[in-house]
Backbone as numpy.savetxt, mean C-alpha at the origin, in Angstrom:
# Nx Ny Nz CAx CAy CAz Cx Cy Cz
-9.01 2.78 18.38 -7.63 2.52 18.74 -6.78 3.69 18.28
-6.10 4.31 19.18 -5.26 5.45 18.86 -3.85 4.99 18.57
-3.27 5.53 17.53 -1.93 5.11 17.16 -1.16 6.32 16.66
0.03 6.52 17.18 0.87 7.62 16.74 2.02 7.04 15.94
2.31 7.72 14.82 3.35 7.22 13.93 4.35 8.32 13.64
5.57 7.96 13.52 6.61 8.88 13.09 7.46 8.17 12.06
7.82 8.86 10.99 8.59 8.24 9.91 9.73 9.17 9.55
10.95 8.67 9.65 12.10 9.45 9.21 12.58 8.88 7.89
12.61 9.73 6.87 13.07 9.27 5.57 14.59 9.29 5.52
15.23 8.26 4.90 16.67 8.26 4.79 17.11 9.31 3.79
18.38 9.67 3.83 18.91 10.62 2.87 19.87 11.56 3.53
20.65 12.27 2.68 21.69 13.14 3.21 21.12 14.23 4.09
19.97 14.75 3.70 19.38 15.83 4.48 18.46 15.32 5.57
18.27 14.02 5.62 17.42 13.39 6.66 16.10 14.13 6.80
15.45 14.38 5.66 14.16 15.10 5.69 13.14 14.28 6.44
12.32 14.96 7.21 11.29 14.29 8.00 10.00 14.24 7.19
9.47 13.03 7.03 8.22 12.87 6.31 7.17 12.30 7.24
5.96 12.80 7.14 4.88 12.27 7.97 4.47 10.91 7.48
3.93 10.09 8.37 3.31 8.84 7.96 2.11 9.18 7.09
2.03 8.51 5.95 0.96 8.82 5.01 -0.35 8.25 5.51
-1.40 9.04 5.44 -2.74 8.56 5.76 -3.59 8.61 4.51
-4.28 7.53 4.23 -5.16 7.48 3.09 -6.52 8.00 3.51
-7.05 8.96 2.77 -8.33 9.57 3.15 -9.45 8.54 3.09
-10.38 8.65 4.02 -11.51 7.73 4.08 -12.69 8.32 3.33
-13.29 7.55 2.40 -14.42 8.08 1.66 -15.68 8.07 2.51
-16.68 8.77 2.01 -17.97 8.76 2.73 -18.46 10.17 2.93
-19.78 10.36 2.84 -20.35 11.68 3.03 -20.29 12.48 1.75
-20.92 13.66 1.73 -20.94 14.49 0.54 -19.55 14.94 0.17
-19.33 15.15 -1.12 -18.03 15.62 -1.58 -17.73 16.96 -0.94
-16.49 17.10 -0.48 -16.08 18.34 0.14 -16.47 18.46 1.58
-17.16 17.43 2.15 -17.62 17.53 3.53 -17.08 16.39 4.38
-15.95 15.81 3.94 -15.38 14.69 4.68 -14.92 15.14 6.05
-15.16 14.32 7.07 -14.73 14.64 8.42 -13.23 14.40 8.56
-12.54 15.15 9.41 -11.12 14.89 9.64 -10.94 13.48 10.19
-9.94 12.78 9.70 -9.69 11.43 10.18 -8.41 11.33 11.00
-7.69 12.46 11.15 -6.46 12.42 11.91 -6.10 13.82 12.40
-5.22 13.85 13.36 -4.62 15.13 13.74 -3.12 14.98 13.64
-2.43 16.08 13.39 -0.99 16.02 13.14 -0.30 17.11 13.93
0.84 16.77 14.51 1.64 17.79 15.18 3.11 17.44 15.04
3.96 18.44 15.19 5.40 18.27 15.07 6.04 18.46 16.43
6.86 17.49 16.86 7.48 17.60 18.17 8.74 18.46 18.11
9.42 18.58 19.24 10.59 19.46 19.33 11.73 19.00 18.45
11.77 17.71 18.12 12.84 17.19 17.26 12.49 17.29 15.77
11.34 17.85 15.48 10.94 18.01 14.09 10.27 16.80 13.49
9.93 15.82 14.33 9.26 14.62 13.84 7.76 14.87 13.79
7.15 14.56 12.66 5.71 14.76 12.50 4.99 13.52 13.02
4.06 13.71 13.95 3.26 12.61 14.51 1.84 12.72 13.98
1.27 11.58 13.62 -0.09 11.55 13.09 -0.91 10.57 13.91
-2.06 11.03 14.41 -2.93 10.19 15.23 -4.31 10.11 14.60
-4.75 8.92 14.15 -6.10 8.82 13.61 -7.14 9.23 14.65
-8.16 9.96 14.22 -9.21 10.41 15.11 -10.23 9.32 15.33
-10.52 8.58 14.30 -11.50 7.52 14.43 -11.17 6.41 13.44
-11.67 5.23 13.71 -11.51 4.11 12.79 -12.86 3.77 12.20
-12.87 3.38 10.94 -14.12 3.03 10.28 -14.28 1.52 10.33
-15.43 1.04 10.81 -15.61 -0.39 11.03 -16.43 -1.10 9.98
-16.80 -0.43 8.87 -17.61 -1.07 7.85 -16.88 -2.27 7.27
-17.53 -3.44 7.29 -16.92 -4.63 6.72 -15.74 -5.15 7.51
-15.63 -4.78 8.77 -14.45 -5.12 9.56 -14.24 -6.63 9.64
-15.29 -7.37 9.93 -15.14 -8.81 10.10 -14.69 -9.48 8.81
-15.33 -9.08 7.70 -14.98 -9.67 6.42 -13.53 -9.36 6.04
-13.12 -8.12 6.27 -11.75 -7.72 5.93 -10.75 -8.51 6.76
-11.03 -8.69 8.04 -10.09 -9.39 8.90 -9.96 -10.87 8.55
-10.96 -11.42 7.87 -10.90 -12.83 7.50 -10.18 -13.06 6.18
-9.91 -12.01 5.42 -9.24 -12.17 4.13 -7.73 -12.30 4.32
-7.13 -13.38 3.81 -5.68 -13.51 3.94 -4.96 -12.53 3.03
-3.80 -12.06 3.46 -2.99 -11.18 2.64 -2.16 -11.96 1.64
-1.34 -11.26 0.89 -0.56 -11.90 -0.17 0.45 -12.90 0.37
0.83 -12.75 1.65 1.78 -13.68 2.25 1.13 -14.98 2.68
-0.20 -15.10 2.52 -0.90 -16.32 2.88 -1.39 -16.28 4.31
-1.95 -17.38 4.76 -2.44 -17.48 6.13 -1.29 -17.28 7.10
-1.43 -16.31 7.97 -0.38 -16.04 8.94 0.74 -15.17 8.43
0.65 -14.73 7.16 1.66 -13.82 6.64 3.01 -14.46 6.43
3.07 -15.54 5.65 4.35 -16.18 5.34 5.29 -15.16 4.72
6.59 -15.29 4.97 7.52 -14.24 4.56 7.93 -14.24 3.11
7.09 -14.78 2.20 7.46 -14.77 0.80 6.26 -14.44 -0.07
6.52 -13.71 -1.16 5.55 -13.48 -2.20 6.22 -13.89 -3.49
5.48 -13.86 -4.60 6.08 -14.23 -5.88 7.27 -13.33 -6.18
7.14 -12.03 -5.88 8.23 -11.11 -6.18 9.44 -11.41 -5.32
9.23 -11.75 -4.06 10.36 -11.98 -3.16 11.05 -13.29 -3.48
10.34 -14.21 -4.14 10.99 -15.46 -4.52 11.83 -15.25 -5.77
11.30 -14.44 -6.70 12.05 -14.19 -7.92 13.11 -13.11 -7.71
12.71 -12.04 -7.02 13.60 -10.93 -6.72 13.25 -10.45 -5.32
14.23 -10.16 -4.47 13.93 -9.74 -3.10 12.98 -8.56 -3.08
11.96 -8.60 -2.19 10.97 -7.53 -2.14 11.56 -6.25 -1.57
12.55 -6.34 -0.69 13.19 -5.15 -0.15 14.19 -4.64 -1.18
14.09 -3.38 -1.60 14.99 -2.86 -2.62 16.45 -3.00 -2.21
17.26 -3.57 -3.10 18.69 -3.69 -2.83 19.43 -2.48 -3.35
18.83 -1.79 -4.34 19.46 -0.61 -4.90 18.71 0.63 -4.44
19.21 1.77 -4.87 18.50 3.02 -4.59 17.09 2.89 -5.16
16.05 3.01 -4.32 14.69 2.85 -4.83 14.34 3.87 -5.90
14.97 5.05 -5.86 14.70 6.05 -6.88 15.14 5.55 -8.26
16.31 4.91 -8.31 16.81 4.36 -9.57 15.94 3.19 -10.01
15.63 2.33 -9.07 14.83 1.15 -9.35 13.46 1.53 -9.91
12.82 2.51 -9.30 11.49 2.93 -9.72 11.55 3.65 -11.06
12.59 4.45 -11.29 12.74 5.13 -12.57 12.84 4.12 -13.71
13.57 3.04 -13.47 13.68 1.99 -14.47 12.33 1.31 -14.70
11.58 1.11 -13.63 10.27 0.46 -13.75 9.31 1.34 -14.56
9.33 2.65 -14.32 8.44 3.55 -15.04 8.78 3.61 -16.52
10.06 3.40 -16.85 10.49 3.45 -18.24 10.28 2.12 -18.96
10.03 1.07 -18.20 9.89 -0.27 -18.77 8.51 -0.47 -19.39
8.49 -1.07 -20.57 7.22 -1.30 -21.27 6.28 -2.19 -20.47
6.86 -3.08 -19.65 6.05 -4.01 -18.87 5.16 -3.28 -17.87
5.64 -2.16 -17.33 4.81 -1.40 -16.39 3.92 -0.39 -17.11
4.40 0.16 -18.22 3.62 1.18 -18.93 2.32 0.62 -19.50
2.32 -0.67 -19.84 1.13 -1.23 -20.47 -0.07 -1.28 -19.52
0.21 -1.20 -18.19 -0.89 -1.28 -17.23 -1.28 0.09 -16.66
-0.74 1.18 -17.23 -0.96 2.52 -16.67 -2.43 2.90 -16.59
-3.18 2.61 -17.64 -4.60 2.99 -17.65 -5.36 2.33 -16.51
-5.10 1.05 -16.28 -5.78 0.34 -15.20 -5.34 0.86 -13.83
-4.05 1.13 -13.68 -3.54 1.62 -12.40 -4.17 2.97 -12.05
-4.20 3.87 -13.01 -4.77 5.19 -12.75 -6.27 5.12 -12.51
-6.95 4.27 -13.29 -8.39 4.13 -13.11 -8.75 3.57 -11.75
-8.01 2.54 -11.31 -8.29 1.93 -10.00 -7.97 2.90 -8.87
-6.88 3.66 -9.02 -6.51 4.63 -7.98 -7.59 5.71 -7.85
-8.13 6.16 -8.97 -9.21 7.16 -8.93 -10.47 6.58 -8.31
-10.84 5.38 -8.75 -12.08 4.78 -8.28 -12.08 4.57 -6.77
-10.96 4.10 -6.23 -10.90 3.78 -4.80 -10.19 4.86 -3.99
-9.97 6.03 -4.61 -9.40 7.19 -3.91 -8.11 6.82 -3.19
-7.19 6.28 -3.97 -5.88 5.88 -3.45 -4.79 6.65 -4.20
-3.62 6.84 -3.59 -2.51 7.41 -4.34 -2.08 6.44 -5.43
-1.92 6.93 -6.64 -1.42 6.08 -7.72 -0.08 5.45 -7.33
0.73 6.21 -6.60 2.04 5.72 -6.19 1.94 4.51 -5.27
0.89 4.45 -4.46 0.72 3.30 -3.57 0.37 2.06 -4.37
-0.54 2.19 -5.33 -0.91 1.04 -6.16 0.32 0.54 -6.90
1.10 1.45 -7.46 2.32 1.06 -8.17 3.32 0.38 -7.24
3.49 0.92 -6.05 4.47 0.36 -5.12 4.10 -1.06 -4.72
2.80 -1.31 -4.53 2.36 -2.66 -4.16 2.57 -3.62 -5.32
2.20 -3.22 -6.54 2.42 -4.08 -7.70 3.90 -4.38 -7.87
4.72 -3.35 -7.77 6.17 -3.50 -7.93 6.72 -4.50 -6.92
6.30 -4.36 -5.68 6.81 -5.22 -4.61 6.26 -6.63 -4.71
5.01 -6.76 -5.09 4.36 -8.07 -5.14 4.79 -8.91 -6.33
4.79 -8.33 -7.53 5.00 -9.13 -8.74 6.00 -8.54 -9.71
6.52 -7.36 -9.41 7.42 -6.67 -10.34 6.77 -6.54 -11.72
5.46 -6.28 -11.72 4.69 -6.03 -12.93 4.55 -7.26 -13.82
4.68 -8.45 -13.27 4.53 -9.68 -14.05 3.15 -10.27 -13.77
2.22 -10.23 -14.74 0.84 -10.65 -14.48 0.65 -12.14 -14.22
1.63 -12.96 -14.62 1.50 -14.40 -14.41 2.15 -14.89 -13.14
2.53 -13.99 -12.25 3.24 -14.37 -11.03 2.38 -15.24 -10.12
3.00 -16.27 -9.54 2.35 -17.13 -8.55 3.35 -17.35 -7.42
2.94 -17.13 -6.18 3.84 -17.32 -5.05 3.69 -18.72 -4.48
4.60 -19.09 -3.60 4.54 -20.40 -2.96 3.33 -20.53 -2.04
2.75 -19.41 -1.64 1.56 -19.45 -0.78 0.27 -19.52 -1.59
0.39 -19.37 -2.92 -0.79 -19.45 -3.78 -1.33 -18.12 -4.22
-0.67 -17.01 -3.87 -1.10 -15.69 -4.32 -0.85 -15.56 -5.82
-1.75 -14.86 -6.51 -1.72 -14.85 -7.97 -1.81 -13.45 -8.56
-1.16 -13.28 -9.71 -1.34 -12.10 -10.52 -0.51 -10.90 -10.13
-0.78 -9.79 -10.80 -0.02 -8.57 -10.58 -0.02 -8.13 -9.12
-1.18 -8.22 -8.47 -1.29 -7.76 -7.09 -1.36 -8.90 -6.09
-1.03 -10.12 -6.56 -0.84 -11.27 -5.69 -1.99 -11.49 -4.71
-3.16 -11.73 -5.27 -4.34 -11.99 -4.45 -4.45 -13.48 -4.14
-4.70 -13.81 -2.88 -4.97 -15.18 -2.51 -6.35 -15.58 -3.05
-6.57 -16.88 -3.36 -7.84 -17.30 -3.96 -9.08 -16.84 -3.20
-9.11 -17.01 -1.88 -10.30 -16.61 -1.12 -10.48 -15.10 -1.10
-9.38 -14.37 -1.08 -9.45 -12.91 -1.12 -9.95 -12.44 -2.47
-9.46 -13.07 -3.54 -9.91 -12.71 -4.88 -11.41 -12.93 -5.02
-11.91 -14.05 -4.50 -13.35 -14.33 -4.59 -14.16 -13.27 -3.84
-13.71 -12.91 -2.65 -14.43 -11.90 -1.86 -14.47 -10.57 -2.61
-13.39 -10.24 -3.31 -13.29 -8.97 -4.01 -13.98 -9.00 -5.37
-14.51 -10.15 -5.76 -15.19 -10.26 -7.04 -14.25 -10.46 -8.22
-13.03 -10.87 -7.95 -12.05 -11.11 -9.01 -12.20 -12.55 -9.49
-12.70 -12.73 -10.70 -12.93 -14.07 -11.23 -11.70 -14.62 -11.94
-10.88 -13.74 -12.48 -9.67 -14.16 -13.19 -8.47 -13.41 -12.61
-7.83 -13.96 -11.59 -6.73 -13.26 -10.90 -5.54 -12.93 -11.79
-5.40 -13.65 -12.92 -4.27 -13.36 -13.80 -4.60 -12.32 -14.86
-5.85 -11.88 -14.89 -6.23 -10.80 -15.79 -5.74 -9.49 -15.17
-4.87 -8.75 -15.85 -4.29 -7.54 -15.25 -5.32 -6.54 -14.72
-6.36 -6.29 -15.50 -7.35 -5.31 -15.05 -8.06 -5.78 -13.79
-8.50 -7.03 -13.77 -9.19 -7.54 -12.59 -8.28 -7.56 -11.37
-7.02 -7.93 -11.57 -6.08 -7.98 -10.46 -5.84 -6.59 -9.87
-5.64 -5.61 -10.75 -5.35 -4.25 -10.29 -6.55 -3.65 -9.57
-7.73 -3.80 -10.15 -8.92 -3.24 -9.50 -9.24 -4.00 -8.21
-9.04 -5.32 -8.22 -9.28 -6.09 -7.00 -8.29 -5.73 -5.90
-7.01 -5.60 -6.26 -6.00 -5.23 -5.28 -6.23 -3.84 -4.73
-6.64 -2.90 -5.60 -6.93 -1.54 -5.14 -8.12 -1.53 -4.19
-9.12 -2.36 -4.48 -10.27 -2.45 -3.58 -9.84 -2.98 -2.22
-8.97 -3.97 -2.21 -8.44 -4.52 -0.96 -7.70 -3.44 -0.17
-6.89 -2.64 -0.86 -6.18 -1.55 -0.20 -7.17 -0.55 0.42
-8.25 -0.25 -0.30 -9.24 0.69 0.23 -9.93 0.12 1.46
-10.29 -1.17 1.42 -10.92 -1.79 2.59 -9.98 -1.76 3.79
-8.71 -2.02 3.55 -7.73 -1.97 4.64 -7.57 -0.55 5.16
-7.59 0.42 4.24 -7.48 1.83 4.66 -8.67 2.21 5.53
-9.86 1.75 5.15 -11.03 2.03 5.98 -10.91 1.36 7.34
-10.40 0.15 7.34 -10.28 -0.62 8.59 -9.28 0.01 9.55
-8.17 0.53 9.02 -7.09 1.03 9.87 -6.97 2.55 9.87
-8.07 3.23 9.61 -8.07 4.68 9.72 -7.12 5.37 8.78
-6.79 4.74 7.65 -5.93 5.36 6.67 -4.45 5.26 6.97
-4.05 4.52 7.99 -2.64 4.38 8.38 -1.92 3.52 7.35
-1.05 4.15 6.54 -0.43 3.43 5.44 0.48 2.30 5.90
1.12 2.46 7.04 1.97 1.39 7.57 1.13 0.14 7.83
-0.01 0.32 8.48 -0.88 -0.82 8.79 -1.55 -1.35 7.53
-1.85 -0.48 6.58 -2.44 -0.93 5.32 -1.48 -1.86 4.59
-0.21 -1.46 4.51 0.79 -2.31 3.84 0.98 -3.63 4.59
1.03 -3.55 5.92 1.18 -4.77 6.71 -0.02 -5.68 6.52
-1.22 -5.10 6.47 -2.43 -5.89 6.29 -2.51 -6.51 4.91
-2.00 -5.81 3.91 -2.05 -6.35 2.55 -1.21 -7.62 2.47
-0.11 -7.66 3.21 0.78 -8.82 3.17 0.37 -9.90 4.15
0.12 -9.51 5.39 -0.12 -10.51 6.44 -1.59 -10.74 6.74
-2.47 -9.89 6.19 -3.89 -9.97 6.48 -4.26 -9.04 7.62
-5.45 -8.45 7.53 -5.88 -7.52 8.57 -6.02 -8.21 9.92
-6.38 -9.49 9.91 -6.52 -10.23 11.16 -5.22 -10.30 11.94
-4.10 -10.48 11.23 -2.80 -10.54 11.90 -2.43 -9.19 12.49
-2.73 -8.11 11.76 -2.45 -6.76 12.28 -3.28 -6.51 13.52
-4.55 -6.92 13.48 -5.41 -6.77 14.65 -4.89 -7.60 15.82
-4.48 -8.81 15.55 -3.99 -9.71 16.60 -2.81 -9.12 17.35
-1.87 -8.53 16.62 -0.66 -8.00 17.24 -0.78 -6.53 17.62
-1.88 -5.91 17.28 -2.05 -4.51 17.60 -1.12 -3.60 16.82
-0.74 -4.02 15.63 0.19 -3.27 14.79 0.85 -4.20 13.80
1.98 -3.77 13.27 2.72 -4.60 12.31 3.17 -5.88 13.00
2.81 -7.06 12.46 3.24 -8.31 13.08 4.75 -8.38 13.23
5.24 -8.93 14.34 6.69 -8.94 14.62 7.44 -10.03 13.87
7.29 -10.04 12.56 7.97 -11.02 11.73 8.86 -10.28 10.74
10.07 -10.77 10.54 11.02 -10.08 9.67 10.47 -9.92 8.26
9.79 -10.94 7.75 9.26 -10.86 6.39 8.22 -9.77 6.23
7.36 -9.61 7.23 6.33 -8.58 7.17 6.96 -7.20 7.24
7.89 -7.03 8.15 8.54 -5.72 8.31 9.34 -5.34 7.06
10.02 -6.32 6.46 10.76 -6.05 5.23 9.81 -5.65 4.10
8.66 -6.30 4.06 7.67 -5.98 3.03 7.15 -4.55 3.20
6.77 -4.19 4.41 6.26 -2.84 4.66 7.32 -1.79 4.29
8.55 -2.06 4.68 9.64 -1.12 4.37 9.82 -0.97 2.86
9.75 -2.10 2.14 9.91 -2.06 0.69 8.80 -1.27 0.02
7.56 -1.49 0.45 6.43 -0.78 -0.14 6.54 0.72 0.12
6.88 1.11 1.34 6.97 2.53 1.67 8.11 3.21 0.92
9.25 2.54 0.82 10.37 3.14 0.08 9.99 3.35 -1.38
9.36 2.35 -1.95 8.96 2.49 -3.35 7.85 3.52 -3.50
6.96 3.58 -2.53 5.90 4.59 -2.58 6.51 5.99 -2.66
7.44 6.30 -1.77 8.06 7.62 -1.77 8.81 7.88 -3.07
9.47 6.85 -3.60 10.20 7.02 -4.86 9.24 7.30 -6.02
8.14 6.56 -6.08 7.14 6.82 -7.13 6.54 8.21 -6.96
6.24 8.60 -5.73 5.69 9.93 -5.49 6.60 11.01 -6.04
7.88 10.91 -5.73 8.83 11.94 -6.18 8.90 12.00 -7.70
9.03 10.84 -8.34 9.18 10.82 -9.78 7.90 11.26 -10.49
6.76 10.80 -10.02 5.51 11.19 -10.65 5.21 12.66 -10.42
5.54 13.18 -9.24 5.33 14.61 -8.96 6.29 15.46 -9.79
7.52 14.98 -9.97 8.47 15.71 -10.81 7.93 15.84 -12.22
7.34 14.76 -12.70 6.77 14.79 -14.04 5.57 15.70 -14.15
4.92 15.97 -13.00 3.73 16.83 -12.99 4.06 18.27 -12.63
5.36 18.58 -12.51 5.70 19.97 -12.23 6.61 20.18 -11.06
7.16 19.11 -10.50 8.17 19.26 -9.47 7.66 19.44 -8.07
6.40 19.13 -7.80 5.88 19.26 -6.44 6.54 18.24 -5.54
6.61 18.55 -4.25 7.22 17.63 -3.30 6.27 16.49 -3.00
6.79 15.34 -2.51 5.93 14.19 -2.22 4.81 14.54 -1.26
3.64 13.99 -1.52 2.48 14.25 -0.66 2.71 13.68 0.73
2.27 14.42 1.74 2.38 13.94 3.12 1.05 13.43 3.64
-0.03 13.89 3.07 -1.35 13.39 3.45 -2.23 13.47 2.22
-3.12 12.50 2.08 -3.98 12.45 0.91 -5.27 13.21 1.21
-5.60 14.19 0.38 -6.78 15.01 0.62 -8.05 14.18 0.52
-9.05 14.56 1.29 -10.32 13.86 1.28 -11.10 14.14 0.01
-12.16 13.34 -0.24 -12.96 13.52 -1.45 -13.73 14.83 -1.41
């Protein structure tokens, strides 16, 4: 399935950012095949088209419900306690989260899971922030549990025996993100939509399901992702936010 994406980042300078693609693992290190092609149109918009989709575990992934429950209900634990779509400048919101002891205590697990599953650390953080606001005891009305709001059947499939254990939740949620990335050719928009509504719903609609709750969730995750990228890159030497994740 070929899909072209364009993403315009808000801001005074209206900088154009490419849709982020998560690299697909597999093959010898340094010999990963290209998974997308990218070009810039006359208006300066960067378009990204996946070259191929990886089908390993496709059926199992599509059967796992997302954090929004069966059918992608428009609420998670975070959205019930605090709206999932950022109401303030996401840069300010994320800076406060990084400085908060509640998020710092899980840094080792977040970084370890991101390395293990070859994901951007900023993506793992953005999902945790949006799902539970770093509260490990969070439970949504749909039954999603823990930091990364895993549904019971999804947690079992991922091997998570204790969904409220921060380490198990983070590693399980990161594994789910990697499976979704493999399923959707690394398309971060579809990965975020699948995490909330389930891969089956994304497949059914041929893209982000046309529900306000799902779209608000995807927007919140992407905004926070870019904010985390900027702040974490600034701390590492001021590099600009990544536009594509390098292969293994």
